[in-house]
MARNU-930164 format. One record per atom (N, C-alpha, C): residue in three letters; x, y, z. Coordinates in steps of 0.02 Angstrom, whole numbers, padded with zeros to 5 digits, always signed. Each point is the difference from the previous one (the first is absolute). Layout:
% residues N
alaXYZ
...
//
This chain:
% residues 293
met+00207-00812-01131
met-00042+00047-00039
met+00041+00060-00021
thr-00003+00019-00062
thr+00039+00058-00024
thr-00041+00061+00001
gln+00030+00056+00002
gln-00034+00065+00004
gln-00027+00020-00066
ser-00063+00020-00001
ser-00030+00024-00062
ser+00027+00067-00018
ser-00002+00013-00063
ser+00023+00069-00026
ser-00058+00031-00036
ser-00062-00011+00026
ser-00058+00023-00035
ser-00013+00075+00010
gly+00034+00031+00047
gly-00016+00072+00013
gly+00056+00034+00036
pro-00007+00065+00011
pro+00056+00038+00033
pro+00016-00027+00067
gly-00047-00028+00037
gly+00012-00025+00067
gly+00041-00063-00001
his+00006-00033-00057
his+00034-00062-00003
his+00061-00002-00046
asp+00027+00062-00016
asp+00060+00000-00036
asp+00057-00034+00036
lys+00044-00030-00038
lys+00060-00031+00034
lys+00042+00053+00033
pro+00028-00014+00058
pro+00046+00048+00030
pro+00055+00022-00047
his+00019+00061+00005
his+00051+00026-00044
his+00042+00051+00036
gly+00055+00021-00030
gly+00043+00052+00026
gly+00042-00027+00058
gly+00008-00067+00004
gly+00044-00027+00050
gly-00031+00000+00070
met-00065+00017+00006
met-00035+00001+00066
met-00045-00063+00003
pro-00006-00030+00061
pro-00041-00060+00006
pro-00072+00008-00017
leu-00027+00062+00009
leu-00070+00015-00014
leu-00009+00056-00050
gly+00051+00009-00042
gly-00001+00054-00050
gly-00063-00007-00046
gly-00041+00052-00004
gly-00054+00000-00047
gly-00066-00032+00021
val-00003-00021+00065
val-00064-00032+00022
val-00036+00047+00049
arg-00065-00007+00000
arg-00045+00038+00045
arg-00025-00048+00055
val+00009+00024+00061
val-00016-00041+00060
val-00052+00035+00043
leu-00053-00034+00016
leu-00052+00027+00043
leu+00015-00012+00073
val+00001+00055+00038
val+00013-00002+00072
val-00064+00018+00036
thr-00025-00045+00044
thr-00066+00012+00027
thr+00003+00028+00072
arg+00042+00050+00009
arg+00005+00034+00062
arg-00006+00075-00009
ser-00014+00036+00054
ser-00007+00073-00005
ser+00068+00032-00010
pro+00003+00062-00027
pro+00063+00032-00016
pro+00048+00003+00060
glu-00027+00017+00059
glu+00043+00009+00059
glu+00028-00064+00024
arg-00029-00058-00021
arg+00027-00065+00020
arg+00042-00034-00055
ser+00011+00038-00052
ser+00031-00033-00062
ser+00062+00032-00021
ala+00025+00054+00036
ala+00053+00039-00026
ala+00063-00040-00018
ala+00021-00043+00050
ala+00062-00036-00012
ala-00009-00055-00054
leu-00060-00031-00003
leu-00014-00050-00050
leu-00001+00030-00069
val-00032+00058-00006
val-00002+00037-00064
val+00069+00016-00024
ala+00042+00024+00047
ala+00070+00018-00018
ala+00038-00061-00022
ala-00009-00058+00034
ala+00037-00060-00017
ala-00023-00026-00070
leu-00064+00005-00013
leu-00025-00022-00064
leu+00028+00044-00058
arg+00000+00065+00013
arg+00025+00045-00052
arg+00075-00011-00012
glu+00038-00015+00055
glu+00070-00012-00006
glu+00013-00063-00042
ala-00046-00047+00003
ala+00005-00062-00038
ala-00026+00008-00072
gly-00025+00059-00017
gly-00021+00016-00067
gly-00074-00005-00011
ala-00040-00017+00051
ala-00072-00008-00008
ala-00035+00068+00005
thr-00062+00003-00024
thr-00043+00056+00007
thr-00054-00019+00052
pro+00003+00027+00062
pro-00050-00016+00053
pro-00066+00034-00017
val-00054-00039+00010
val-00069+00026-00004
val-00033-00013+00066
leu-00025+00052+00034
leu-00030-00008+00067
leu-00074-00006-00003
leu-00025-00051+00034
leu-00073-00010+00010
leu-00010-00012+00074
pro-00010+00050+00043
pro-00011-00012+00070
pro-00067-00038+00009
leu+00004-00058+00031
leu-00060-00042+00009
leu-00025-00002+00072
ile+00047+00006+00049
ile-00022-00004+00070
ile+00026+00062+00037
asp-00034+00012+00055
asp+00018+00059+00044
asp-00015-00024+00070
phe+00016+00044+00047
phe-00004-00021+00071
phe-00034+00055+00040
glu-00046-00023+00041
glu-00038+00045+00046
glu+00016-00018+00072
arg-00012+00048+00045
arg+00007-00012+00071
arg-00049-00054+00021
ala+00020-00038+00048
ala-00043-00055+00027
ala-00066+00029+00026
pro-00056-00031-00018
pro-00065+00023+00026
pro-00003+00002+00077
asp+00029-00050+00032
asp+00001-00004+00073
asp+00064+00029+00028
gln+00000+00068+00005
gln+00059+00033+00027
gln+00009-00015+00076
his-00057-00011+00035
his+00007-00013+00070
his+00043-00059+00016
ala-00011-00056-00035
ala+00039-00061+00010
ala+00073+00010-00015
leu+00013+00037-00054
leu+00068+00017-00018
leu+00032+00045+00049
asp-00036+00048+00027
asp+00027+00045+00054
asp+00017-00038+00062
val-00044-00045+00020
val+00012-00039+00061
val+00063-00043-00010
ala+00010-00029-00058
ala+00060-00040-00012
ala+00063+00043+00001
cys-00004+00058-00031
cys+00059+00045-00002
cys+00017+00026+00070
asp-00052+00015+00042
asp+00013+00020+00067
asp+00034-00057+00040
ala-00024-00061-00009
ala+00030-00057+00032
ala+00073-00010-00023
leu+00010+00010-00065
leu+00068-00006-00028
leu+00046+00051+00034
ala-00020+00064+00004
ala+00041+00053+00030
ala+00013-00015+00075
ala-00048-00037+00030
ala+00008-00013+00072
ala+00042-00061+00014
gly+00025-00032-00053
gly+00045-00058+00008
gly-00036-00065+00010
ala-00064-00006-00022
ala-00038-00060+00010
ala+00020-00058-00046
phe+00038+00013-00054
phe+00015-00051-00048
phe+00075-00017+00001
asp+00011-00064-00011
asp+00071-00023-00009
asp+00024+00010-00071
trp-00047-00006-00048
trp+00016+00006-00071
trp-00049+00045-00034
leu+00022+00038-00048
leu-00040+00035-00050
leu+00018-00032-00067
val-00050-00028-00033
val+00012-00033-00065
val-00033+00040-00054
val+00041+00025-00047
val-00024+00044-00053
val+00009-00033-00068
ser-00054-00009-00036
ser+00005-00039-00062
ser-00007+00043-00063
ser-00007+00066+00007
ser-00005+00043-00060
ser+00025+00069+00014
ala+00022+00034-00051
ala+00023+00070+00007
ala-00059+00044+00021
thr-00059-00017-00026
thr-00060+00042+00015
thr-00014-00001+00076
thr+00010-00056+00031
thr-00008-00005+00073
thr+00047+00049+00036
val+00061+00008-00026
val+00049+00045+00029
val-00028+00073-00001
his-00031+00017-00058
his-00029+00068-00004
his-00053+00010+00049
val-00040-00053+00011
val-00055+00004+00053
val+00030+00013+00069
leu+00049-00038+00016
leu+00033+00009+00064
leu+00031+00067+00009
met+00028+00027-00055
met+00029+00066+00004
met-00055+00051+00012
glu-00054-00010-00032
glu-00058+00048+00009
glu-00028-00003+00072
lys-00002-00062+00027
lys-00025-00007+00069
lys+00052+00029+00050
ala+00063-00006-00014
ala+00049+00031+00042
ala-00005+00075+00002
ala-00011+00028-00062
ala-00004+00074-00007
ala-00063+00024+00039
glu-00053-00037+00000
glu-00063+00019+00034
glu+00013+00009+00075
arg+00051-00038+00025
arg+00018+00000+00070
arg+00060+00046+00015
gly+00020+00038-00051
gly+00056+00042+00011
gly+00069-00035+00006
leu+00002-00061-00031
leu+00058-00041+00004
leu+00028-00013-00069
asp+00060-00024-00002
asp+00024-00029-00064
asp-00005-00076+00008
leu+00016-00035-00056
leu-00009-00072+00000
leu+00042-00036+00053
ala+00061+00024+00008
ala+00045-00031+00050
ala-00024+00011+00073
gln-00042+00050+00012
gln-00028+00010+00065
gln-00061-00040+00011
leu-00038-00014-00055
leu-00059-00042+00005
leu+00017-00072+00015
val+00055-00023-00024
val+00021-00071+00009
val+00056+00000+00052
pro-00012-00027+00059
pro+00051+00001+00054
pro+00062-00041-00018
ala+00054+00016+00029
ala+00063-00034-00014
ala-00005-00073+00016
gly-00045-00022+00047
gly-00003-00068+00020
gly-00044-00043-00048
thr-00034+00034-00046
thr-00041-00038-00048
thr+00041-00012-00064
arg+00008-00064-00015
arg+00038-00017-00059
arg-00047+00005-00062
val+00031+00016-00058
val-00037+00014-00062
val+00019-00053-00052
ala-00050-00030-00033
ala+00008-00045-00054
ala-00030+00032-00061
ala+00030-00007-00058
ala-00025+00033-00060
ala+00001-00048-00060
ile-00047+00007-00046
ile+00000-00037-00063
ile+00008+00050-00056
gly+00053-00013-00040
gly+00011+00041-00059
gly+00051+00057+00010
pro+00043+00013-00049
pro+00052+00051+00008
pro-00027+00070+00007
ala-00055+00016-00035
ala-00029+00067+00008
ala-00026+00010+00069
thr-00030-00050+00030
thr-00026+00004+00068
thr+00059+00010+00049
arg+00052-00039-00010
arg+00059+00007+00044
arg+00030+00069-00003
arg+00007+00024-00062
arg+00031+00066-00008
arg-00038+00055+00031
leu-00066-00002-00005
leu-00043+00051+00031
leu+00004-00004+00076
leu+00002-00058+00028
leu+00006-00009+00072
leu+00065+00029+00024
gln+00054-00018-00035
gln+00066+00026+00019
gln+00005+00074-00006
ala-00029+00027-00054
ala-00003+00072-00008
ala-00035+00036+00056
gly-00048-00037+00030
gly-00038+00027+00058
gly+00037-00010+00066
gly+00061-00025-00005
gly+00041-00008+00061
gly-00007-00065+00038
leu-00030-00051-00033
leu-00007-00063+00032
leu+00049-00052-00023
asp+00023-00042+00046
asp+00042-00056-00018
asp-00046-00058-00020
val+00011-00030-00056
val-00037-00060-00022
val+00037-00062+00018
ala-00028-00038+00048
ala+00034-00057+00028
ala-00006-00063-00046
leu-00052-00004-00039
leu-00011-00061-00038
leu-00036+00014-00067
thr+00027-00029-00051
thr-00030-00001-00067
thr+00008-00070-00029
pro-00042-00020-00048
pro+00008-00064-00032
pro+00068-00009-00033
asp+00029-00060+00002
asp+00063-00012-00031
asp-00004+00002-00076
gly-00052-00029-00027
gly-00008-00006-00073
gly-00064+00033-00024
glu-00049-00042-00010
glu-00065+00025-00024
glu-00029+00053+00049
gln-00016+00059-00029
gln-00028+00055+00039
gln-00075-00006+00003
ser-00024-00042+00048
ser-00069-00016+00005
ser-00016-00021+00070
ala-00064-00010+00016
ala-00020-00027+00064
ala+00033-00068+00013
ala+00001-00043-00049
ala+00031-00064+00006
ala+00075+00006+00014
gly+00031+00048-00036
gly+00073+00013+00011
gly+00014+00021+00071
leu-00043+00043+00027
leu+00013+00024+00069
leu-00013-00056+00051
leu-00053-00039-00011
leu-00017-00054+00046
leu+00056-00053+00000
ala+00034-00008-00055
ala+00053-00050-00005
ala+00060+00018+00047
val+00007+00064+00017
val+00056+00022+00044
val-00025+00027+00065
trp-00064-00006+00015
trp-00031+00029+00060
trp+00028-00033+00062
pro+00027+00036+00047
pro+00030-00030+00061
pro-00049-00010+00056
gly-00062+00029-00007
gly-00047+00002+00057
gly+00019+00058+00043
gly-00048+00019+00044
gly+00018+00055+00043
gly-00053+00036+00033
gly-00053-00030+00026
gly-00048+00034+00044
gly-00058+00033-00036
arg-00014+00062+00018
arg-00058+00035-00026
arg+00019+00042-00061
ile-00039-00007-00052
ile+00015+00031-00065
ile-00054+00047-00022
leu+00021+00058-00022
leu-00047+00045-00037
leu+00008-00006-00074
leu-00053-00016-00036
leu-00001-00010-00071
leu-00050+00046-00035
pro+00021+00060-00016
pro-00045+00045-00037
pro+00004-00018-00072
gln-00060-00008-00037
gln-00001-00023-00069
gln-00054+00033-00038
ala-00002-00012-00065
ala-00055+00021-00043
ala-00064-00038+00016
asp-00055+00029-00018
asp-00063-00032+00014
asp-00010-00065-00040
ile+00038-00008-00057
ile-00008-00059-00041
ile+00062-00046+00010
ala+00042+00009+00050
ala+00054-00041+00009
ala-00019-00073+00009
ala+00038-00045-00031
ala-00013-00071+00008
ala+00015-00021+00072
pro-00034-00050+00026
pro+00010-00019+00070
pro+00066-00038+00014
thr+00038-00011-00054
thr+00061-00044+00007
thr+00046+00023+00056
leu+00016+00064+00002
leu+00047+00023+00050
leu-00028-00003+00069
ala-00061+00024+00011
ala-00026-00001+00069
ala-00011-00072+00025
glu-00023-00044-00043
glu-00009-00070+00020
glu+00065-00033+00012
gly+00050+00013-00041
gly+00065-00030+00009
gly+00035+00024+00063
leu-00005+00063+00018
leu+00029+00024+00062
leu-00038-00031+00060
ala-00063-00005-00004
ala-00040-00029+00056
ala+00017-00074+00007
ala+00010-00035-00057
ala+00018-00070+00003
ala+00069-00013+00032
ala+00043+00052-00003
ala+00066-00005+00033
ala-00006+00010+00075
gly-00060+00013+00023
gly-00011+00007+00072
gly+00000+00071+00027
asp-00001+00047-00047
asp+00001+00070+00019
asp-00071+00030+00008
ala-00007+00051+00040
ala-00063+00038+00005
ala+00002+00055-00051
val-00045-00004-00049
val+00001+00048-00056
val-00060+00050+00004
asp+00015+00062+00002
asp-00051+00052-00005
asp+00002+00028-00072
ala-00046-00026-00041
ala-00006+00022-00068
ala-00050+00056-00005
val+00019+00056-00031
val-00044+00057-00003
val+00003+00028-00071
thr-00060+00023-00025
thr-00001+00029-00068
thr+00031+00070+00001
ala+00054+00008-00039
ala+00036+00063-00002
ala-00027+00047-00056
tyr-00023-00031-00055
tyr-00024+00039-00055
tyr-00043-00043-00045
arg-00037+00035-00041
arg-00047-00034-00047
arg+00023+00007-00073
thr-00003-00051-00036
thr+00020+00000-00073
thr-00062+00012-00041
val+00001+00051-00044
val-00057+00018-00041
val+00024+00013-00072
asp-00051+00004-00044
asp+00017+00019-00069
asp+00027+00071-00002
tyr+00043+00011-00046
tyr+00030+00068-00008
tyr-00050+00045-00036
pro-00006+00063+00021
pro+00031+00031+00058
pro-00042-00007+00063
ala+00029+00001+00056
ala-00035-00001+00064
ala-00034+00068+00010
ala-00050-00002+00043
ala-00034+00064+00016
ala+00049+00047+00035
ala+00002+00061-00023
ala+00049+00047+00023
ala+00001+00007+00077
glu-00057-00001+00031
glu-00003+00011+00072
glu+00023-00061+00038
arg+00003-00056-00032
arg+00024-00063+00034
arg+00065-00027-00026
arg+00026+00031-00051
arg+00062-00027-00032
arg+00057+00002+00047
leu+00038-00053+00001
leu+00061-00004+00040
leu+00058+00033-00037
ala+00024+00056+00028
ala+00056+00034-00031
ala+00064-00042+00009
val+00036-00006-00056
val+00064-00038+00004
val+00054+00043-00031
gln+00063-00013+00024
gln+00055+00031-00031
gln+00025-00042-00059
pro+00033+00031-00048
pro+00027-00043-00054
pro+00045-00057+00025
glu-00011-00059-00027
glu+00037-00058+00023
glu+00065-00008-00036
asp+00039-00049+00024
asp+00060-00022-00033
asp+00053+00055-00008
gly+00002+00046+00047
gly+00055+00050+00001
gly-00008+00054-00053
asp-00063+00013-00021
asp-00009+00055-00050
asp+00022+00066+00033
ala+00037+00038-00036
ala+00027+00063+00026
ala-00051+00057+00003
gly-00059-00009-00029
gly-00047+00054+00001
gly-00032+00007-00068
pro-00039+00053-00011
pro-00035+00010-00062
pro+00047+00002-00060
gln-00013-00042-00049
gln+00038-00002-00061
gln-00042+00013-00060
pro+00026+00023-00059
pro-00042+00004-00057
pro-00030-00065-00020
pro-00064+00000-00021
pro-00032-00062-00020
pro+00043-00039-00052
ser+00009-00066+00011
ser+00037-00041-00048
ser-00039-00059-00018
tyr-00066+00008-00005
tyr-00044-00056-00014
tyr-00065+00027-00030
ser-00038-00044-00031
ser-00067+00018-00021
ser-00051-00027+00052
leu-00050+00040+00013
leu-00051-00021+00048
leu-00064-00013-00039
val-00027-00061+00009
val-00060-00020-00040
val-00056-00022+00045
thr-00059-00004-00029
thr-00061-00025+00034
thr-00004-00074-00012
pro-00043-00035+00041
pro-00009-00072-00012
pro-00025-00014-00071
glu-00042+00044-00027
glu-00028-00011-00066
glu+00056+00002-00053
thr+00042+00051+00006
thr+00056+00008-00047
thr+00047-00060+00007
ala+00015-00021+00061
ala+00045-00057+00011
ala-00026-00062-00031
ala-00065-00011+00009
ala-00031-00060-00028
ala+00003+00001-00076
ala-00011+00059-00029
ala+00004+00006-00073
ala+00071-00013-00027
glu+00049+00028+00038
glu+00069-00011-00022
glu+00023-00072+00006
ile-00024-00033+00052
ile+00015-00071+00008
ile-00030-00038-00059
ala-00063+00013-00015
ala-00034-00036-00056
ala+00035+00015-00067
glu+00029+00057-00008
glu+00034+00020-00062
glu+00071-00024-00002
gly+00024-00032+00054
gly+00070-00023+00001
gly+00052+00054+00010
arg-00021+00055+00029
arg+00047+00058+00009
arg+00036+00000+00067
leu-00018-00047+00045
leu+00034-00005+00066
leu+00035-00069+00003
ala+00063+00000+00011
ala+00039-00061+00002
ala-00010-00038+00063
ala-00006+00035+00058
ala-00005-00036+00062
ala-00037+00046+00050
val-00030-00033+00051
val-00032+00037+00055
val+00030-00026+00066
ile+00016+00045+00044
ile+00029-00018+00064
ile-00053+00004+00054
ala-00008-00056+00036
ala-00046-00004+00056
ala+00037+00001+00065
ala-00010+00049+00041
ala+00039+00009+00062
ala-00037-00024+00063
ser-00059-00029-00010
ser-00035-00030+00058
ser-00057-00044-00024
pro-00024-00047+00041
pro-00058-00040-00020
pro-00062+00044-00017
ser-00009+00054+00037
ser-00059+00041-00015
ser+00006+00034-00068
ala+00063+00016-00021
ala+00008+00027-00067
ala-00015-00052-00052
val+00019-00063+00012
val-00018-00055-00046
val-00073-00003-00012
arg-00039+00004+00054
arg-00072-00008-00007
arg-00027+00059-00044
arg+00027+00056+00004
arg-00023+00057-00041
arg+00027-00004-00072
ile+00061-00027-00008
ile+00027-00010-00067
ile-00045-00050-00039
ala-00024-00052+00035
ala-00045-00048-00032
ala-00062+00033-00027
gly-00021+00053+00031
gly-00060+00036-00021
gly+00012+00038-00063
leu+00061+00008-00023
leu+00012+00037-00062
leu-00018-00040-00062
gly-00008-00067+00008
gly-00015-00044-00056
gly+00059-00044-00017
pro-00006-00038-00053
pro+00055-00047-00017
pro+00068+00037-00010
leu+00053-00030+00024
leu+00065+00033-00006
leu+00033-00014-00069
ala-00028-00051-00034
ala+00026-00018-00066
ala+00078-00008+00004
gly+00036+00040-00040
gly+00074-00008+00001
gly+00035+00041+00052
cys-00036+00036+00039
cys+00032+00041+00054
cys+00021-00043+00058
arg+00063-00002+00015
arg+00026-00047+00049
arg-00011+00027+00071
leu-00026-00042+00043
leu-00012+00020+00070
leu+00063-00019+00043
val+00026+00051+00034
val+00059-00007+00043
val-00023+00014+00072
ala+00014-00046+00045
ala-00021+00006+00070
ala+00058+00019+00045
ile-00013+00040+00050
ile+00052+00024+00046
ile+00024-00054+00047
gly-00043-00051+00014
gly+00017-00054+00047
gly-00046-00057-00006
arg+00011-00053+00039
arg-00035-00062-00007
arg-00074+00007+00016
ser-00018+00039+00052
ser-00072+00007+00016
ser-00037+00034-00056
thr+00032+00049-00032
thr-00035+00035-00056
thr-00005-00050-00060
ala+00052-00039-00012
ala-00003-00050-00055
ala-00056-00051+00015
asp-00003-00023+00061
asp-00051-00050+00019
asp-00069+00029-00011
gln-00011+00063+00016
gln-00065+00032-00013
gln-00016-00001-00073
ala+00049+00018-00044
ala-00010+00001-00071
ala-00018-00070-00024
leu+00036-00050+00022
leu-00014-00068-00025
leu-00070-00023+00021
ala-00020+00021+00061
ala-00064-00019+00025
ala-00056+00031-00042
met+00016+00057-00032
met-00050+00032-00044
met+00006-00019-00073
gly+00042-00050-00011
gly+00007-00023-00068
gly+00045+00039-00045
leu+00041+00043+00030
leu+00047+00042-00039
leu+00068-00033-00004
asp+00032+00000-00058
asp+00065-00024-00007
asp+00052+00048+00028
val+00048-00026+00039
val+00052+00042+00030
val+00064-00014-00040
ala+00026+00053-00034
ala+00059-00008-00041
ala+00063-00001+00039
ala+00002+00035+00058
ala+00060+00001+00041
ala-00019+00027+00069
val+00040-00022+00049
val-00007+00024+00071
val+00066+00032+00020
ala-00003+00060+00027
ala+00063+00032+00019
ala+00037-00038+00053
ala+00063-00008-00007
ala+00041-00035+00052
ala+00004+00042+00063
glu-00004+00067-00008
glu+00000+00047+00058
glu-00053+00052-00014
pro-00038+00020+00051
pro-00055+00049-00009
pro+00030+00072-00001
thr+00043+00013-00046
thr+00033+00064-00007
thr-00007+00024-00073
pro+00011+00063-00013
pro-00001+00022-00069
pro+00047-00041-00045
gly+00060-00012+00022
gly+00046-00039-00040
gly-00025-00070-00011
gly-00028-00031+00052
gly-00028-00067-00007
gly-00057-00002-00047
leu-00043+00050-00001
leu-00055+00003-00045
leu+00021+00009-00073
val+00049+00043-00009
val+00027+00012-00068
val+00029-00064-00029
ala+00037-00035+00043
ala+00030-00064-00022
ala-00053-00051-00017
ala-00057-00001+00039
ala-00053-00046-00014
ala-00036+00018-00065
val-00008+00064-00014
val-00030+00020-00064
val+00045-00022-00060
ala+00065+00010+00010
ala+00046-00023-00053
ala-00007-00075-00010
lys-00002-00037+00054
lys-00007-00072-00005
lys-00065-00020-00036
ala-00054+00036+00018
ala-00066-00017-00030
ala-00002+00013-00075
leu+00035+00053-00022
leu+00000+00019-00069
leu+00052-00038-00042
asn+00052-00027+00035
asn+00053-00035-00035
asn+00014-00065+00036
pro-00048-00048-00002
pro+00010-00061+00037
pro+00058-00040-00030
pro+00034-00039+00044
pro+00059-00038-00025
pro-00024-00054-00047
//
């Protein structure tokens, strides 16, 4: 399929940049998009931000507190962390106890992580990450290299698929799965919103380098052919992207296989899947989607 040139969002790349002249919709909040926005701009694209999902503290704080107290007491052989948002939750729980993350997780508890952003945040908090997937950064990727190892704490989103918990249990381990946070439409209620630090090594507040739009504006721009691609960074984002209406010529790019599978299950065409769930991997996937071989 060749790229349409029916509008500004679909102009052919120019200026020697892989994404020169194209407008790309990013469906994450500004504080979670800094590195991706910078990578898109470096490639010549114009990022357009439409925050679709946000995160709130788990409704059952008692269960999470009990799990964190057990973690600090050395009750778990493994802590398995599948998202950067979970790291922010653990940091918040550590701070409530007057601890830092490295004090909340005992030296005898090994840590497994999915995704480079998750690993970086854990390491920045002073933790050694003993295990990550070799290839695909997903629950299936981690299970493929899982060595087994006793009692596991698995803090997750309220909408997390059961794949990881069931796979760990099938390996013969005792899994304590607890809801760490709730995924909601953007914006979350201010009193329940989970505060996060900028991800992907953002150095701090920067001048805005993107346009921020509403769902209604994004839907209109998609219909008018003014957006060349939309990046989905999670299955929950895909479900909300589908609610914008037909994507027409706007190419859907998924951050990973689980996100792509969700899109396909909803009848959406996936133009490309990032080889790595990083800003560079997503930019390369957008370029592939807009310039197929």
